[in-house]
C-alpha positions as CSV (number, residue, x, y, z in Angstrom):
1,X,-25.0,-47.7,16.0
2,X,-28.5,-46.8,17.0
3,X,-27.5,-43.3,18.0
4,X,-25.6,-42.9,14.8
5,X,-28.7,-43.7,12.8
6,X,-30.9,-41.4,14.8
7,X,-28.4,-38.5,14.4
8,X,-28.2,-39.3,10.6
9,X,-32.0,-39.4,10.3
10,X,-32.3,-36.1,12.2
11,X,-29.8,-34.5,9.8
12,X,-31.6,-35.8,6.8
13,X,-35.0,-34.4,8.0
14,X,-33.4,-31.1,8.7
15,X,-31.7,-31.1,5.3
16,X,-35.1,-32.0,3.7
17,X,-36.8,-29.2,5.6
18,X,-34.1,-26.7,4.5
19,X,-34.5,-27.8,0.8
20,X,-38.3,-27.4,1.1
21,X,-37.9,-23.9,2.5
22,X,-35.5,-23.1,-0.3
23,X,-38.0,-24.2,-3.0
24,X,-40.9,-22.4,-1.4
25,X,-38.9,-19.1,-1.0
26,X,-37.5,-19.3,-4.5
27,X,-40.4,-20.6,-6.7
28,X,-43.6,-20.0,-4.7
29,X,-43.0,-16.8,-2.7
30,X,-40.2,-15.6,-5.0
31,X,-38.3,-14.1,-2.1
32,X,-34.9,-14.2,-3.8
33,X,-32.8,-12.8,-1.0
34,X,-34.3,-15.2,1.6
35,X,-33.9,-18.1,-0.8
36,X,-30.2,-17.3,-1.0
37,X,-29.9,-17.6,2.7
38,X,-31.9,-20.8,2.6
39,X,-29.6,-22.1,-0.1
40,X,-26.5,-21.3,2.0
41,X,-28.1,-23.2,4.9
42,X,-28.6,-26.2,2.7
43,X,-25.0,-26.2,1.6
44,X,-23.8,-25.9,5.1
45,X,-26.0,-28.8,6.2
46,X,-24.8,-31.0,3.3
47,X,-21.1,-30.3,4.2
48,X,-21.8,-31.0,7.9
49,X,-23.6,-34.3,7.0
50,X,-20.7,-35.4,4.9
51,X,-18.2,-34.5,7.7
52,X,-20.4,-36.4,10.2
53,X,-20.6,-39.5,8.0
54,X,-16.8,-39.4,7.2
55,X,-15.7,-38.9,10.8
56,X,-15.4,-42.6,11.5
57,X,-13.3,-43.1,8.3
58,X,-11.1,-40.2,9.3
59,X,-10.6,-41.6,12.8
60,X,-9.7,-45.1,11.4
61,X,-7.3,-43.4,8.9
62,X,-5.7,-41.4,11.7
63,X,-5.4,-44.6,13.8
64,X,-3.7,-46.5,11.0
65,X,-1.4,-43.6,10.2
66,X,-0.4,-43.3,13.8
67,X,0.4,-47.0,14.0
68,X,2.4,-46.7,10.8
69,X,4.5,-43.8,12.2
70,X,5.0,-45.5,15.6
71,X,2.9,-42.8,17.3
72,X,1.0,-44.6,20.1
73,X,-0.1,-41.5,21.9
74,X,-3.5,-41.0,20.0
75,X,-6.7,-41.9,21.8
76,X,-10.3,-41.7,20.7
77,X,-13.5,-40.9,22.6
78,X,-15.5,-44.1,23.2
79,X,-18.7,-42.5,24.5
80,X,-22.0,-41.3,23.0
81,X,-21.5,-42.9,19.6
82,X,-23.7,-46.0,19.9
83,X,-22.8,-49.5,21.0
84,X,-21.1,-50.5,17.7
85,X,-19.0,-47.4,17.4
86,X,-18.2,-47.4,21.1
87,X,-16.9,-51.0,20.7
88,X,-14.9,-49.9,17.6
89,X,-13.2,-46.9,19.3
90,X,-12.6,-49.0,22.4
91,X,-10.9,-51.6,20.3
92,X,-8.8,-48.9,18.6
93,X,-7.7,-47.5,22.0
94,X,-6.9,-51.0,23.3
95,X,-4.7,-51.7,20.1
96,X,-3.0,-48.3,20.6
97,X,-2.3,-49.2,24.3
98,X,-1.0,-52.6,23.3
99,X,1.3,-51.2,20.7
100,X,2.5,-48.6,23.2
101,X,3.3,-51.3,25.7
102,X,5.2,-53.3,23.0
103,X,7.1,-50.3,21.9
104,X,8.0,-49.4,25.6
105,X,9.2,-53.0,26.2
106,X,11.3,-52.9,23.0
107,X,12.9,-49.6,24.1
108,X,13.6,-51.0,27.6
109,X,15.1,-54.2,26.0
110,X,17.2,-52.2,23.5
111,X,18.4,-49.9,26.4
112,X,19.3,-53.0,28.4
113,X,21.2,-54.7,25.6
114,X,22.9,-51.4,24.8
115,X,24.0,-50.9,28.4
116,X,25.1,-54.6,28.6
117,X,27.2,-54.3,25.5
118,X,28.8,-51.1,26.8
119,X,29.4,-52.5,30.2
120,X,31.3,-55.6,29.3
121,X,35.0,-55.3,29.1
122,X,35.3,-57.4,25.9
123,X,35.5,-55.3,22.8
124,X,32.5,-55.8,20.4
125,X,32.1,-54.6,16.8
126,X,29.4,-55.3,14.3
127,X,29.4,-54.6,10.6
128,X,27.3,-55.6,7.5
129,X,28.4,-57.3,4.3
130,X,29.5,-54.0,2.8
131,X,31.8,-53.3,5.7
132,X,29.6,-50.6,7.2
133,X,30.0,-50.5,11.0
134,X,26.8,-50.3,12.9
135,X,28.0,-51.1,16.5
136,X,31.2,-50.5,18.4
137,X,31.2,-50.6,22.1
138,X,33.4,-48.5,24.4
139,X,35.8,-51.4,25.2
140,X,36.6,-51.8,21.5
141,X,37.1,-48.0,21.1
142,X,39.5,-48.1,24.0
143,X,41.4,-51.0,22.4
144,X,41.9,-49.1,19.1
145,X,42.2,-45.7,20.8
146,X,39.6,-44.2,18.5
147,X,36.3,-42.6,19.3
148,X,34.5,-44.6,16.6
149,X,34.8,-45.5,12.9
150,X,32.2,-45.5,10.1
151,X,33.5,-48.3,7.9
152,X,35.8,-51.3,8.2
153,X,38.2,-49.9,5.6
154,X,39.1,-47.1,8.1
155,X,41.2,-49.7,10.0
156,X,43.6,-50.0,7.1
157,X,45.0,-46.6,7.9
158,X,46.3,-47.4,11.4
159,X,45.8,-51.1,11.9
160,X,46.3,-53.0,8.6
161,X,46.8,-56.4,10.2
162,X,43.5,-56.1,12.2
163,X,41.7,-54.8,9.1
164,X,42.7,-57.9,7.1
165,X,41.8,-60.2,10.0
166,X,38.4,-58.7,10.5
167,X,37.6,-58.9,6.7
168,X,38.7,-62.5,6.5
169,X,36.8,-63.7,9.6
170,X,34.0,-66.2,8.9
171,X,31.1,-67.0,11.3
172,X,32.4,-69.3,14.0
173,X,36.1,-68.5,13.3
174,X,38.6,-67.8,16.1
175,X,41.8,-65.9,15.3
176,X,44.7,-64.2,17.0
177,X,45.6,-60.8,15.8
178,X,48.1,-58.1,16.7
179,X,47.4,-54.3,17.1
180,X,50.1,-51.8,17.3
181,X,49.1,-48.7,19.3
182,X,52.0,-46.3,19.7
183,X,54.8,-48.4,21.3
184,X,52.3,-51.0,22.7
185,X,51.6,-54.3,21.0
186,X,48.2,-55.8,21.8
187,X,47.5,-59.4,21.3
188,X,43.8,-59.8,20.4
189,X,41.7,-62.9,20.4
190,X,38.9,-62.5,17.7
191,X,35.7,-64.5,17.7
192,X,33.1,-64.0,14.9
193,X,29.4,-64.9,14.6
194,X,26.8,-63.8,12.1
195,X,23.1,-62.9,12.2
196,X,20.6,-61.7,9.6
197,X,18.1,-58.8,9.8
198,X,15.7,-58.7,6.9
199,X,18.0,-58.9,3.9
200,X,21.2,-57.6,5.6
201,X,23.8,-60.0,7.1
202,X,25.8,-58.7,10.0
203,X,29.0,-60.0,11.4
204,X,29.5,-59.6,15.2
205,X,33.1,-59.9,16.4
206,X,34.4,-59.9,20.0
207,X,37.9,-58.8,20.5
208,X,39.7,-59.5,23.8
209,X,43.2,-58.3,24.7
210,X,44.9,-61.5,25.9
211,X,48.3,-59.9,26.5
212,X,48.0,-60.3,30.2
213,X,47.1,-64.0,29.8
214,X,50.0,-64.5,27.4
215,X,52.3,-62.7,29.9
216,X,51.1,-64.9,32.7
217,X,51.7,-68.1,30.6
218,X,55.1,-66.7,29.6
219,X,56.0,-65.9,33.2
220,X,54.8,-69.3,34.3
221,X,56.9,-71.0,31.7
222,X,60.0,-69.0,32.7
223,X,59.4,-69.9,36.3
224,X,59.1,-73.6,35.5
225,X,62.3,-73.4,33.4
226,X,64.1,-71.5,36.1
227,X,63.1,-74.1,38.8
228,X,64.3,-77.0,36.7
229,X,67.6,-75.3,35.7
230,X,68.4,-74.0,39.2
231,X,67.5,-77.4,40.7
232,X,69.9,-79.2,38.3
233,X,72.6,-76.6,38.6
234,X,72.5,-76.6,42.3
235,X,72.6,-80.3,42.5
236,X,75.8,-80.3,40.5
237,X,77.4,-77.1,41.9
238,X,76.9,-77.8,45.6
239,X,79.1,-80.9,45.8
240,X,81.7,-79.3,43.6
241,X,81.8,-76.2,45.8
242,X,82.0,-78.3,48.9
243,X,84.7,-80.6,47.5
244,X,86.8,-77.8,46.0
245,X,86.6,-75.9,49.3
246,X,87.7,-79.0,51.2
247,X,90.7,-79.7,48.8
248,X,91.6,-76.0,48.8
249,X,91.8,-76.0,52.6
250,X,93.7,-79.3,52.7
251,X,96.4,-78.1,50.3
252,X,96.6,-74.6,51.9
253,X,97.1,-76.1,55.4
254,X,99.6,-78.7,54.2
255,X,102.5,-76.9,52.6
256,X,104.7,-79.9,52.7
257,X,102.2,-82.2,51.0
258,X,104.2,-82.1,47.8
259,X,107.9,-82.5,47.3
260,X,108.0,-79.8,44.6
261,X,106.6,-76.6,46.2
262,X,105.7,-75.2,42.8
263,X,103.3,-78.1,42.2
264,X,101.5,-77.4,45.4
265,X,101.3,-73.8,44.5
266,X,99.8,-74.4,41.1
267,X,97.3,-76.9,42.6
268,X,96.3,-74.3,45.2
269,X,95.8,-71.7,42.6
270,X,93.7,-74.1,40.5
271,X,91.6,-75.2,43.4
272,X,91.1,-71.6,44.4
273,X,89.8,-70.7,40.9
274,X,87.5,-73.7,41.0
275,X,86.2,-72.7,44.4
276,X,85.7,-69.0,43.4
277,X,83.8,-70.0,40.2
278,X,81.7,-72.6,42.0
279,X,80.8,-70.0,44.6
280,X,80.0,-67.5,41.9
281,X,77.8,-70.0,40.0
282,X,76.0,-70.9,43.2
283,X,75.3,-67.3,44.0
284,X,74.2,-66.7,40.4
285,X,71.8,-69.6,40.6
286,X,70.5,-68.5,44.0
287,X,69.7,-65.1,42.6
288,X,67.6,-66.6,39.8
289,X,65.7,-68.7,42.3
290,X,64.1,-65.4,43.5
291,X,62.0,-65.4,40.3
292,X,60.5,-68.8,41.1
293,X,60.2,-68.3,44.8
294,X,58.8,-64.8,45.0
295,X,56.3,-64.6,47.9
296,X,52.8,-63.3,47.4
297,X,52.3,-59.7,48.3
298,X,51.0,-58.6,51.7
299,X,48.6,-55.7,50.9
300,X,48.5,-52.7,53.3
301,X,47.3,-49.1,52.7
302,X,50.4,-47.2,51.6
303,X,50.8,-43.5,50.7
304,X,52.7,-43.4,47.5
305,X,54.0,-39.9,47.8
306,X,56.4,-40.3,50.7
307,X,57.5,-43.7,49.3
308,X,58.4,-42.1,46.0
309,X,60.2,-39.3,47.8
310,X,62.3,-41.8,49.7
311,X,63.2,-43.7,46.5
312,X,64.3,-40.5,44.8
313,X,66.4,-39.6,47.8
314,X,68.1,-43.0,47.6
315,X,68.7,-42.7,43.9
316,X,70.4,-39.3,44.4
317,X,73.0,-41.1,46.4
318,X,74.1,-43.3,43.5
319,X,77.5,-42.3,42.0
320,X,76.1,-41.8,38.5
321,X,73.3,-39.5,39.8
322,X,75.4,-36.4,40.7
323,X,74.6,-34.6,37.4
324,X,71.0,-35.6,37.2
325,X,68.0,-33.3,37.9
326,X,65.1,-35.0,39.6
327,X,61.5,-33.8,39.5
328,X,58.5,-35.4,41.3
329,X,54.9,-34.4,40.4
330,X,51.7,-35.6,42.0
331,X,49.1,-35.0,44.7
332,X,50.0,-34.4,48.3
333,X,48.7,-37.8,49.2
334,X,47.6,-40.9,47.3
335,X,46.9,-44.0,49.4
336,X,46.5,-47.4,47.7
337,X,46.6,-51.0,48.8
338,X,50.0,-52.5,47.9
339,X,52.9,-54.4,49.3
340,X,55.2,-51.5,50.2
341,X,58.5,-53.5,50.3
342,X,57.8,-55.1,46.9
343,X,56.8,-51.9,45.2
344,X,59.8,-50.1,46.7
345,X,62.0,-52.7,45.1
346,X,60.3,-52.1,41.7
347,X,60.6,-48.3,41.9
348,X,64.2,-48.4,43.0
349,X,65.0,-50.8,40.1
350,X,63.4,-48.4,37.5
351,X,65.1,-45.3,39.1
352,X,68.5,-47.0,39.1
353,X,68.0,-48.0,35.4
354,X,67.0,-44.5,34.5
355,X,70.0,-43.0,36.3
356,X,72.4,-45.5,34.6
357,X,70.9,-44.6,31.2
358,X,72.0,-41.0,31.9
359,X,75.6,-41.8,33.1
360,X,78.1,-39.4,31.7
361,X,75.4,-37.2,30.1
362,X,75.0,-33.5,30.8
363,X,71.5,-32.1,31.4
364,X,70.2,-35.5,32.5
365,X,66.6,-35.4,33.9
366,X,64.4,-37.9,35.6
367,X,60.7,-37.0,36.0
368,X,58.4,-39.0,38.3
369,X,54.7,-38.3,37.7
370,X,52.1,-39.9,40.0
371,X,48.4,-39.6,39.0
372,X,45.0,-41.1,39.4
373,X,43.6,-42.0,36.0
374,X,40.5,-43.8,34.7
375,X,42.6,-46.9,34.3
376,X,43.9,-46.7,37.9
377,X,46.8,-45.3,39.8
378,X,49.7,-44.5,37.5
379,X,53.4,-43.9,38.3
380,X,55.5,-42.7,35.3
381,X,59.3,-42.7,35.5
382,X,60.8,-40.8,32.5
383,X,64.3,-40.0,31.6
384,X,65.8,-38.0,28.7
385,X,68.4,-40.6,27.8
386,X,69.2,-42.2,24.5
387,X,66.2,-44.6,24.8
388,X,66.0,-48.4,24.4
389,X,66.9,-49.8,20.9
390,X,63.7,-51.1,19.2
391,X,65.3,-54.6,18.8
392,X,65.6,-54.9,22.7
393,X,62.1,-53.5,23.5
394,X,60.3,-56.9,23.5
395,X,63.1,-58.6,25.4
396,X,63.8,-56.4,28.4
397,X,61.4,-58.3,30.6
398,X,62.7,-61.7,29.6
399,X,64.7,-63.4,32.4
400,X,68.5,-63.6,31.8
401,X,68.4,-60.9,29.1
402,X,70.6,-57.9,29.9
403,X,72.6,-55.3,28.0
404,X,74.7,-54.4,31.1
405,X,78.2,-55.8,31.7
406,X,77.5,-56.4,35.3
407,X,73.8,-57.2,35.0
408,X,72.1,-60.5,35.7
409,X,68.9,-60.0,33.8
410,X,66.4,-60.5,36.6
411,X,65.6,-56.9,37.7
412,X,62.9,-56.1,35.2
413,X,61.6,-59.6,35.1
414,X,61.2,-59.5,38.8
415,X,59.5,-56.1,38.6
416,X,57.0,-57.4,36.1
417,X,56.2,-60.4,38.2
418,X,55.7,-58.1,41.3
419,X,53.4,-55.8,39.5
420,X,51.5,-58.8,38.0
421,X,50.9,-60.0,41.6
422,X,49.3,-56.5,42.2
423,X,47.0,-57.0,39.3
424,X,48.7,-54.2,37.5
425,X,50.8,-53.8,34.4
426,X,53.9,-52.1,33.1
427,X,54.0,-50.1,29.9
428,X,57.1,-48.9,28.1
429,X,57.5,-46.2,25.6
430,X,60.8,-45.1,24.2
431,X,62.5,-43.0,21.6
432,X,65.9,-41.3,21.0
433,X,64.6,-38.6,23.3
434,X,64.2,-40.8,26.3
435,X,62.3,-43.7,27.9
436,X,59.1,-43.8,30.0
437,X,58.1,-46.7,32.3
438,X,54.5,-46.6,33.4
439,X,53.3,-48.7,36.3
440,X,49.5,-48.9,36.5
441,X,47.8,-50.4,39.6
């Protein structure tokens, strides 16, 4: 402050001297040209003094404007201004540095939260009370198979059920919703919460695909049911099979047991029928026990390419495959950790089903495509058959369900369980132009 006063006094004295010179030149000596120069000097000194006096105000104004615009890069010279002004400019610089640190911390925190939201596998969407979407992470975009949407009403075009459920969700609500993407039906668990920023209320919704969990529970229920049924059936069928076999052998080896030979013959035929049906029922029940007693996979590093080539070669030997064209696409080698025997069984089942779908058809084709995708290793088995009827699509993996006359309904159910043990999934798409089974590891 002391230096400021001295500088101001010096400027006032210089200005007074310039004014005195101007008066002397103009009125005493009457040197008009020189008085003009002296007048200009006076004006310049007045302007400079005003600029000098207002500099602190301008610095404070620039400081406040920078804070208002979130510009924390401005600094001020703290030296040679006097102790009071030095303290003022030092405080302004410290405030700027503090705000810069706070802004940097907020940016780091925002980046951390943004990265965290994008990293989690649960879909997250946030929208305001007007339905305007302000956040949608990559997991949610992957669920809806869209790059992003501006407004909640955009869902009505491709997911009307999800659109209604999202609009009707209240903070704290949990709800199950379905989303149809192509031929895939996703079961979503929605959980909503709300928060307020200024005067705007936002709804934050997490959406998790629980299809795998539902499939696991469904499979577990089937396994429990099968265990109970096979246990009860076997308990009943085993003694019947044993007794009928014993009686059948006794009658067969004792032709003179009955006075009327026709009676013995009819009894033998009846006992043989009982024995055959008992054996058939026992074999049938034993086959279903595979679903409840499937061993855990033993993982080893297997090259998929030669495995698929072998499965295709086996499929070509089937009677119905003589008019089918096979095509395999994929890399020269693709090694992944799987149980080779189990996966071979799954692939053979799918290839056999595809060839049966083309039975009696001219121009039948089966394409096998192996690829490494962002979601994992994918094996697609595609045929150009008549496709699966839509009414059967959600039943084909259900144990006991079959559309074949000689089928037992455990092939696809067993395949689904095997792939589930590999932490994978099976997707099906079908139309009148063919069916595609996708196995994703």
